[in-house]
C-alpha beads as a LAMMPS data file, in Angstrom:
LAMMPS data file: protein, C-alpha beads

74 atoms
73 bonds

1 atom types
1 bond types

-500.0 500.0 xlo xhi
-500.0 500.0 ylo yhi
-500.0 500.0 zlo zhi

Masses

1 110.0

Atoms # bond

1 1 1 0.000 0.000 0.000
2 1 1 1.305 3.452 -0.930
3 1 1 1.007 5.390 2.328
4 1 1 2.098 8.678 0.736
5 1 1 -0.734 8.480 -1.800
6 1 1 -3.158 7.575 0.966
7 1 1 -2.016 10.595 3.008
8 1 1 -2.401 12.844 -0.025
9 1 1 -5.907 11.547 -0.752
10 1 1 -6.996 12.021 2.863
11 1 1 -5.550 15.548 2.916
12 1 1 -7.524 16.473 -0.193
13 1 1 -10.736 15.282 1.418
14 1 1 -10.043 17.082 4.705
15 1 1 -9.160 20.349 2.978
16 1 1 -12.425 20.293 1.050
17 1 1 -14.669 19.468 4.003
18 1 1 -14.291 21.552 7.172
19 1 1 -16.730 19.358 9.107
20 1 1 -14.743 16.274 8.226
21 1 1 -11.515 18.048 9.236
22 1 1 -13.038 18.964 12.595
23 1 1 -14.079 15.351 13.159
24 1 1 -10.574 14.230 12.192
25 1 1 -9.162 16.500 14.905
26 1 1 -11.401 14.855 17.491
27 1 1 -11.160 11.219 16.387
28 1 1 -8.617 10.706 13.593
29 1 1 -8.758 6.915 13.735
30 1 1 -12.507 6.698 13.158
31 1 1 -12.474 9.278 10.366
32 1 1 -9.510 7.681 8.635
33 1 1 -10.996 4.200 8.805
34 1 1 -14.235 5.494 7.323
35 1 1 -12.454 7.449 4.564
36 1 1 -10.199 4.665 3.367
37 1 1 -12.722 1.878 3.795
38 1 1 -10.097 -0.745 4.527
39 1 1 -8.722 -2.175 7.733
40 1 1 -5.065 -1.264 8.142
41 1 1 -2.743 -2.586 10.806
42 1 1 -2.400 -0.115 13.691
43 1 1 1.181 0.811 12.807
44 1 1 0.192 1.764 9.261
45 1 1 -2.945 3.529 10.458
46 1 1 -0.927 5.548 12.959
47 1 1 1.657 6.387 10.287
48 1 1 -1.066 7.772 8.016
49 1 1 -2.634 9.760 10.865
50 1 1 0.724 11.275 11.832
51 1 1 1.518 12.022 8.186
52 1 1 -1.811 13.781 7.674
53 1 1 -1.405 15.805 10.886
54 1 1 2.132 16.834 9.919
55 1 1 1.090 17.956 6.449
56 1 1 -1.893 19.873 7.825
57 1 1 0.416 21.724 10.230
58 1 1 2.915 22.396 7.455
59 1 1 0.197 23.786 5.184
60 1 1 -1.076 25.983 8.021
61 1 1 2.407 27.385 8.656
62 1 1 2.904 28.001 4.939
63 1 1 -0.419 29.866 4.733
64 1 1 0.499 32.043 7.706
65 1 1 3.972 32.731 6.352
66 1 1 2.476 33.675 2.993
67 1 1 0.157 36.134 4.735
68 1 1 3.071 37.721 6.580
69 1 1 5.105 38.011 3.402
70 1 1 2.179 39.596 1.576
71 1 1 1.803 42.109 4.424
72 1 1 5.402 43.270 3.973
73 1 1 5.049 43.520 0.170
74 1 1 2.451 46.253 0.538

Bonds

1 1 1 2
2 1 2 3
3 1 3 4
4 1 4 5
5 1 5 6
6 1 6 7
7 1 7 8
8 1 8 9
9 1 9 10
10 1 10 11
11 1 11 12
12 1 12 13
13 1 13 14
14 1 14 15
15 1 15 16
16 1 16 17
17 1 17 18
18 1 18 19
19 1 19 20
20 1 20 21
21 1 21 22
22 1 22 23
23 1 23 24
24 1 24 25
25 1 25 26
26 1 26 27
27 1 27 28
28 1 28 29
29 1 29 30
30 1 30 31
31 1 31 32
32 1 32 33
33 1 33 34
34 1 34 35
35 1 35 36
36 1 36 37
37 1 37 38
38 1 38 39
39 1 39 40
40 1 40 41
41 1 41 42
42 1 42 43
43 1 43 44
44 1 44 45
45 1 45 46
46 1 46 47
47 1 47 48
48 1 48 49
49 1 49 50
50 1 50 51
51 1 51 52
52 1 52 53
53 1 53 54
54 1 54 55
55 1 55 56
56 1 56 57
57 1 57 58
58 1 58 59
59 1 59 60
60 1 60 61
61 1 61 62
62 1 62 63
63 1 63 64
64 1 64 65
65 1 65 66
66 1 66 67
67 1 67 68
68 1 68 69
69 1 69 70
70 1 70 71
71 1 71 72
72 1 72 73
73 1 73 74
């Protein structure tokens, strides 16, 4: 199984659905299991959850940094 592709697919779904993203914050395991529709071993499931969380944080930091840079361009 390609975990990077799985992480990317989950990220796309979370970014397009704020309610789903909020549920992921509260119970990532349940949301992830429902989204992927397959039963993964816990180590793989946890790897996907941590990968998704890391990319969400990275995207958030990038958005904030972009806003700061745009502020100084004005």
